[in-house]
C-alpha positions as CSV (number, residue, x, y, z in Angstrom):
1,M,-7.9,-93.3,58.3
2,K,-10.1,-96.5,58.9
3,Y,-8.8,-98.4,56.0
4,N,-5.3,-100.4,56.4
5,S,-4.6,-101.3,52.7
6,I,-5.1,-99.9,49.7
7,S,-6.6,-103.4,48.4
8,E,-9.6,-102.3,51.1
9,I,-10.1,-99.1,50.1
10,F,-10.7,-100.8,46.4
11,E,-13.2,-103.4,47.9
12,A,-14.9,-100.4,49.8
13,F,-15.8,-98.8,45.8
14,K,-17.6,-102.0,45.3
15,G,-20.5,-101.0,47.5
16,K,-21.0,-97.4,46.2
17,T,-23.6,-96.6,43.8
18,V,-22.4,-93.5,41.7
19,L,-24.6,-91.1,39.8
20,I,-23.5,-89.4,36.9
21,L,-25.1,-86.2,35.5
22,G,-23.9,-84.8,32.3
23,D,-23.3,-84.8,28.5
24,V,-23.0,-88.1,26.9
25,M,-22.5,-89.2,23.9
26,V,-20.9,-91.4,21.5
27,D,-17.3,-91.5,20.3
28,S,-16.6,-92.4,16.9
29,Y,-13.6,-94.3,15.4
30,L,-12.0,-95.0,11.9
31,Y,-8.8,-96.0,12.2
32,G,-6.3,-96.7,9.3
33,N,-3.1,-95.7,7.4
34,V,-2.8,-92.7,5.1
35,K,-1.4,-93.8,1.1
36,L,1.5,-92.0,1.0
37,S,2.2,-93.8,-2.6
38,E,-0.8,-93.0,-4.0
39,P,-1.5,-88.7,-3.6
40,D,-4.4,-86.8,-3.8
41,P,-4.5,-83.5,-5.1
42,L,-7.3,-82.9,-2.7
43,G,-5.5,-84.1,0.8
44,P,-4.4,-87.5,2.1
45,V,-6.4,-90.3,1.5
46,L,-6.7,-93.3,4.2
47,S,-7.2,-96.9,3.6
48,A,-9.9,-97.3,6.3
49,S,-9.4,-100.6,8.2
50,K,-11.4,-100.4,11.2
51,R,-14.5,-99.1,12.7
52,E,-15.4,-98.3,16.2
53,K,-18.3,-97.0,18.7
54,R,-17.5,-95.7,22.3
55,L,-19.1,-94.1,25.3
56,G,-18.1,-90.7,25.6
57,G,-18.4,-87.9,27.9
58,A,-19.9,-88.2,30.8
59,A,-20.6,-91.8,29.8
60,N,-16.5,-92.8,30.0
61,V,-17.0,-91.6,34.0
62,A,-19.3,-94.4,34.2
63,M,-17.0,-96.8,32.6
64,N,-14.2,-95.4,35.0
65,V,-16.8,-95.9,38.0
66,Q,-17.7,-99.3,36.9
67,A,-14.0,-100.2,36.0
68,L,-13.1,-99.4,39.7
69,G,-15.9,-101.8,41.0
70,A,-18.6,-99.3,41.8
71,T,-22.2,-99.1,40.1
72,P,-22.4,-96.5,37.6
73,I,-26.1,-94.9,36.9
74,L,-25.6,-92.2,34.0
75,C,-28.4,-89.6,33.7
76,S,-28.5,-87.1,31.1
77,I,-30.5,-85.9,27.9
78,V,-30.0,-87.1,24.4
79,G,-31.8,-87.4,20.9
80,D,-34.6,-89.7,19.6
81,D,-32.4,-90.5,16.9
82,K,-30.4,-93.7,16.1
83,D,-27.3,-92.1,17.9
84,G,-29.4,-92.3,21.0
85,T,-30.4,-95.5,20.2
86,I,-26.6,-97.0,19.7
87,L,-25.8,-95.1,23.0
88,E,-28.2,-96.7,25.0
89,Q,-27.3,-100.6,22.9
90,L,-23.9,-99.6,24.2
91,L,-24.7,-99.1,27.9
92,E,-26.1,-102.4,27.6
93,Y,-22.6,-104.2,25.8
94,E,-21.1,-102.4,28.8
95,N,-23.5,-103.9,31.2
96,M,-24.6,-100.6,32.5
97,T,-28.5,-99.5,32.9
98,S,-30.6,-97.0,30.5
99,K,-33.1,-95.8,33.0
100,G,-31.4,-92.6,33.4
101,I,-31.3,-91.8,29.7
102,I,-34.0,-89.6,28.7
103,K,-34.7,-89.4,24.7
104,S,-35.8,-85.8,23.4
105,Q,-37.0,-84.7,20.2
106,N,-35.9,-81.7,20.8
107,R,-32.1,-82.7,20.8
108,V,-29.6,-84.6,19.0
109,T,-26.9,-87.1,20.4
110,T,-23.8,-85.7,20.1
111,V,-21.2,-87.7,18.0
112,K,-17.4,-87.4,18.1
113,H,-16.0,-88.9,14.8
114,R,-12.0,-88.9,15.2
115,I,-10.1,-90.3,12.0
116,F,-6.6,-92.1,12.8
117,S,-3.8,-93.0,11.1
118,G,-2.0,-95.4,12.5
119,T,-2.0,-94.4,16.4
120,Q,-2.3,-90.4,15.3
121,Q,-5.4,-88.8,15.2
122,M,-5.7,-87.0,11.8
123,F,-8.8,-84.7,12.7
124,R,-12.4,-84.8,14.2
125,V,-15.6,-84.3,13.1
126,D,-18.6,-83.6,15.4
127,Y,-21.9,-84.2,15.1
128,E,-23.8,-82.0,17.8
129,D,-26.7,-79.6,19.4
130,A,-25.3,-77.9,22.5
131,H,-28.2,-75.4,23.1
132,S,-29.7,-75.5,26.5
133,L,-32.6,-77.2,27.9
134,I,-36.0,-76.3,27.2
135,D,-38.4,-76.4,30.3
136,L,-40.2,-79.7,29.4
137,D,-36.5,-81.6,29.1
138,R,-35.5,-79.2,32.2
139,K,-38.5,-80.8,34.3
140,S,-37.8,-84.4,33.2
141,L,-34.3,-84.6,34.1
142,L,-34.6,-83.2,37.2
143,S,-37.7,-85.4,37.9
144,H,-35.1,-88.3,36.8
145,I,-32.4,-86.6,39.2
146,K,-34.2,-87.3,42.3
147,N,-35.5,-90.5,42.0
148,L,-32.3,-92.0,41.1
149,M,-30.4,-89.7,44.0
150,E,-32.6,-92.0,46.4
151,E,-29.7,-95.1,45.6
152,C,-26.8,-92.9,45.3
153,D,-24.2,-92.5,47.4
154,L,-21.9,-89.7,45.1
155,I,-23.5,-87.3,42.5
156,I,-20.5,-86.7,39.8
157,F,-21.0,-83.6,37.7
158,E,-19.4,-83.9,34.2
159,D,-20.3,-81.0,32.0
160,Y,-18.7,-80.6,28.5
161,D,-20.7,-77.5,27.7
162,K,-23.4,-79.2,25.3
163,G,-26.7,-78.4,27.0
164,A,-27.4,-81.4,29.1
165,L,-26.7,-79.1,32.2
166,D,-27.7,-75.8,32.9
167,P,-27.8,-73.0,36.2
168,I,-31.3,-74.5,37.2
169,V,-30.6,-78.4,37.4
170,I,-27.0,-77.8,38.9
171,R,-28.8,-75.6,41.8
172,E,-31.6,-77.7,42.4
173,T,-29.5,-81.0,42.3
174,I,-26.6,-79.7,44.8
175,K,-29.3,-78.2,47.1
176,L,-31.0,-81.1,47.7
177,A,-27.9,-83.4,47.8
178,R,-26.6,-81.5,50.5
179,K,-30.2,-82.2,52.3
180,K,-29.5,-85.6,51.6
181,N,-25.9,-85.7,52.9
182,I,-24.9,-86.8,49.2
183,P,-21.4,-85.6,48.4
184,T,-21.4,-84.0,44.8
185,A,-18.1,-84.0,42.9
186,V,-17.8,-81.5,39.7
187,D,-15.8,-82.1,36.4
188,P,-16.6,-78.3,35.2
189,K,-16.9,-76.3,31.8
190,D,-17.0,-72.9,31.2
191,R,-20.7,-72.0,30.3
192,N,-21.9,-73.3,33.8
193,F,-18.4,-72.3,35.5
194,L,-20.0,-70.1,38.5
195,S,-23.1,-72.3,39.0
196,Y,-21.7,-75.3,41.3
197,K,-21.6,-73.0,44.4
198,D,-21.5,-75.5,47.5
199,A,-20.4,-78.5,45.9
200,S,-18.1,-80.8,47.8
201,L,-15.2,-81.2,45.5
202,F,-14.3,-78.9,42.4
203,K,-12.1,-80.2,40.0
204,P,-10.8,-77.7,37.1
205,N,-7.9,-77.9,34.8
206,V,-5.7,-75.3,34.3
207,K,-7.5,-73.9,31.1
208,E,-10.6,-73.9,32.8
209,L,-10.1,-72.4,35.9
210,K,-8.3,-69.4,33.5
211,D,-11.5,-69.1,31.6
212,G,-13.8,-69.5,34.7
213,L,-12.4,-67.0,37.0
214,G,-10.8,-64.5,34.1
215,V,-7.7,-65.1,36.1
216,E,-3.9,-66.3,34.8
217,F,-1.1,-67.3,36.8
218,D,2.2,-69.5,36.8
219,V,1.5,-73.1,36.3
220,D,4.7,-73.4,37.3
221,D,4.6,-71.2,40.6
222,I,3.2,-73.1,43.5
223,K,2.4,-69.8,45.3
224,E,0.4,-68.3,42.0
225,I,-1.5,-71.6,41.8
226,E,-2.4,-71.1,45.7
227,K,-3.7,-67.7,45.1
228,A,-6.1,-68.9,42.4
229,V,-7.7,-72.0,43.8
230,E,-7.9,-70.0,47.2
231,Q,-10.0,-67.6,44.8
232,L,-11.8,-69.9,43.5
233,H,-12.7,-71.5,46.9
234,K,-13.7,-68.0,47.5
235,T,-15.9,-67.5,44.3
236,I,-17.5,-71.4,44.2
237,K,-17.4,-72.2,48.3
238,S,-16.5,-75.8,47.6
239,D,-15.6,-78.1,50.5
240,S,-12.5,-78.9,48.9
241,E,-10.6,-78.3,45.2
242,L,-8.2,-80.5,42.8
243,L,-6.4,-78.5,39.9
244,T,-4.8,-81.2,37.3
245,L,-1.7,-79.1,36.2
246,A,-2.0,-79.6,32.4
247,G,0.2,-82.7,32.6
248,K,2.5,-81.4,35.6
249,G,0.4,-83.1,38.5
250,I,-2.4,-82.2,40.9
251,F,-2.8,-79.7,43.3
252,Y,-5.4,-80.4,46.2
253,Q,-6.9,-78.1,48.7
254,K,-9.3,-78.8,51.8
255,G,-9.0,-76.2,54.4
256,K,-5.5,-75.3,55.6
257,D,-4.5,-79.1,53.9
258,K,-2.9,-77.7,50.3
259,G,0.0,-79.4,48.3
260,S,0.6,-80.7,45.1
261,Y,1.9,-83.9,43.7
262,K,3.9,-84.1,40.1
263,A,2.9,-86.2,37.2
264,Y,4.9,-89.4,36.7
265,L,6.7,-90.2,33.4
266,R,5.1,-91.9,31.2
267,K,4.6,-92.4,27.6
268,I,2.2,-90.2,26.7
269,V,-0.2,-91.5,23.7
270,D,-3.4,-89.7,24.5
271,V,-4.7,-87.1,27.2
272,A,-8.3,-87.6,25.9
273,G,-10.4,-88.7,28.8
274,A,-7.7,-88.5,31.6
275,G,-10.1,-86.1,33.8
276,D,-12.8,-88.1,33.8
277,T,-10.8,-90.6,35.7
278,V,-9.5,-87.8,37.5
279,I,-13.1,-87.1,38.7
280,S,-14.2,-90.7,39.0
281,I,-11.0,-91.9,41.4
282,A,-11.3,-88.6,43.5
283,G,-14.9,-88.9,43.7
284,L,-15.1,-92.4,45.0
285,C,-12.6,-91.6,47.6
286,L,-15.1,-88.4,48.7
287,T,-17.3,-91.2,49.1
288,L,-14.9,-92.9,52.1
289,D,-13.9,-89.8,53.4
290,L,-10.5,-90.2,52.6
291,P,-7.7,-87.2,53.3
292,I,-7.9,-85.2,50.3
293,S,-3.9,-85.5,49.7
294,F,-4.1,-89.6,49.4
295,M,-7.1,-88.6,46.7
296,A,-5.2,-85.9,44.6
297,E,-2.0,-88.3,44.8
298,L,-4.8,-91.8,43.8
299,A,-6.2,-89.7,41.1
300,N,-3.2,-88.4,40.2
301,L,-1.9,-91.7,39.6
302,G,-4.7,-93.1,37.9
303,G,-5.2,-90.2,35.1
304,G,-1.8,-90.1,33.9
305,M,-2.3,-94.0,33.3
306,V,-4.8,-93.7,31.0
307,C,-2.7,-91.4,29.0
308,E,-1.0,-94.2,27.7
309,Y,-3.7,-95.5,25.4
310,P,-5.5,-93.7,22.3
311,G,-8.8,-92.4,22.5
312,A,-10.4,-91.9,25.9
313,V,-10.6,-95.5,28.1
314,P,-11.4,-95.9,31.5
315,V,-8.8,-96.6,34.2
316,N,-7.5,-100.3,34.5
317,R,-8.7,-101.2,38.5
318,D,-5.8,-104.2,38.9
319,Q,-3.3,-101.9,37.1
320,L,-3.8,-98.6,39.7
321,L,-4.4,-101.0,42.4
322,V,-0.4,-102.6,41.7
323,E,0.9,-98.9,41.4
324,A,-1.2,-97.6,44.3
325,E,0.5,-100.5,46.3
326,S,4.1,-99.5,45.3
327,N,3.4,-95.9,45.7
328,P,5.7,-94.2,48.1
329,I,3.7,-91.5,48.8
330,L,0.3,-93.3,49.4
331,K,1.7,-95.9,51.5
332,K,3.0,-93.2,54.2
333,Y,-1.4,-93.3,55.0
334,F,-0.9,-97.3,56.4
């Protein structure tokens, strides 16, 4: 490894530009407290105190990439509607470009409304349209991708199964990225799981791997995990694989280099967005050609860190740097 310290690696992240493809959405939050003293026969009554809207879905990956010091370019299709405009405003507020966002009259912008009583999420209301892209939108998206790819060091596919990605877009993008020697990192979902062949890095979680390949394995049995990931490798033909182990850590594989790390004990508040953080950290490590074992542990740290906060939030770069510099596994590389 050509870097002499963790801080040098974090500084190197700053020079990278990342194209993020996938389903973007607006995360809407309503906070308050349930009035137990005034029961309603139809259900609990929330005394609302605060409303908040954040970037969600693939946009949370962009937030993580930016938090780590790199430059994100988000590319997706949203609705030509009020929520699509709100999403663009949120991007502007976070000092991110919206030049990769296409507004289509054939879709609606995905919004996830979360209702909280204190720190407890009571329920969620989703407003979305997850149908596949029509030809016109697909051609427009591919044109955007090809143009934006020219200025990027990495492509991340952040698939939330809402229809912004389809097999044609995926195959064409990976094929062109390979031709241009641009690494691709994938955070998959069920619908397109088998479409990401020849990606540089493939990162499912346990449920996604089981559903995507139709396999069963014991997450506590390392031999069964190895067998499942090897089957994944043979099917997807990715260069390397990361498997997040349902809050128990992470498994990594690149050729004969394979292993696992346990999750660190933390006060878990919300696991939403942890996968976004993992793929963001892993992807940036990919641009620096860092060892898969180093990548896995750094991503493992960051993914656990964001679980200490409610909702999907980007990783805190300074906190991650402090923990990484004192991490006994990562310190062995320097």
